[in-house]
N, C-alpha and C positions, 0 to 999 in steps of 0.2 A: 573533537577528533580524538581518537584513541591512538596512543603511541604503542608501538611494538618494541619490546626489548630485543636487541640483537644479541644473539649468543654466538660466540666464535665457532665456526664450523669445526675446528679441531676439537673443541670441547664436546660438541654434540657427537662427533665420531667416537671420541673416547667414552662418552656415556653410552653410546650404542654398543660398543665393545663390551662394556660392563654389563649391559642388559643381556648380552649374549651369555655371559657367564651366569647371570642370574637365572637364565633359563634352565640351567642344570640343577636347580635347587629342588627338583622333584624326582621321585623314584622311578623305577623302571618296570612297573607292573602294568596291567591292562586297565587300571582304574585310577581315579584321583586318590592320592595318598597324602594326608595332612601331616603325618609325623615321619620325617625323613632323617637319615644319617648320612654323613659323608661317604661311608663305605658303600652305600647303595648307589651312589652317583658316579663313582670312579668309572671312567671310560672315555670314549671318543664319540663326538656328535657332529652331524652335518647340518649346516644352515638350511632351514625350510623357508623362512621369510623374516624380513625385518621391516618394521614400520616406524618412521620418525614423524611425530606430530600428525598433521592431517594429510600428509603425503600418502599416495597409494603404496601398499606393501611391495617390496622388491624381494626377489628370490632367484634361484637358478632359472635360466643360465645367466641373467644379468648380474646377480650377486650370489657369491658362494662363500663358504667359510667352513672352518673346522675348529672345534673346541676340544681340548684334551684336559681331563681332570685327574689329579691324583688325590690323595686324602686331604691335602691342604693347599695345593697349588693348582694354578690353571695356566694354560697357554692357548691363545685364540688368534686366528688369522681370518680376516674378512677381506674378500676380494670384491670391492664395490666399484660401481661405475666411476667414482671419483678417485679411485686408487686403492692400493692394498694397505690395510691397517693391521698392526700386530700389537698385542698386549699380553702381559703376564702379571702374575701376582699371587696373592693368597686369598682364600675364600673359606667360608664356613656356612653351615645350614642349621637352622633350628626350626623344626616343623616345616612350615611353608615360607618362612622368612629366611632370606639369604643376606649375607654381608660379604662384600668383596673389596679388597684394597689393591689397587694397581701398583706395580713396582715401576711402571713406565710413566704414568701421569699421577700428579698429586691429588687423586680422587678416591673417595670411599663412597659406596652406594649401598642402599638397602632397597629391597623390593619384594614383590610376591610372585609366586610361580605356581603353576598347576600342571598336572599330567593327565593326558588322555591317551591310553595305550602307550606308545613310545614317543609321542609328540609332546615336547615340553614347551609351555608358553609362559613367558614372563612379562610383567608389566611394571613400569616404573615411571617416575617423572623426574627429569633432569633439567634444571634451570627453566622450569615452566614448559618443557617440551615432553609430551607423552612418548614413550618408547616401548615398543612391543617386539619380542622376537620369538620365533618358533624354531626349535632344534629337534632333530631326529637322531635317536641313539643308534649308532652302528651296531650290527650284530656281533 
């Protein structure tokens, strides 16, 4: 019999919020851009979808969110069926690798991101759970 490791829901939500920030680690052109700078990513993004583990993706109208980036800080709000989650902290990008440190949770994450037009997709693994988010840059 295979045992499943239980991960506290609050930790998964925090990891999902961090995945959201990771989604901004790609530029704002119409193609995939492997070499990015923070200056290219400054702006405001809307949640397109969020996938936790093997669950189906959720997105508007069931789940909404906003991500705001400056050159080195982020603020994110996720309005999920389970409630509103807010996080903020610092972030950096090197190529397609992002690093983010929450000032709310004692968590630092790294992941990969890609861009197709203005849709940012990020994938990471937090405590054995795959997390993927898609963000759409506001005009």
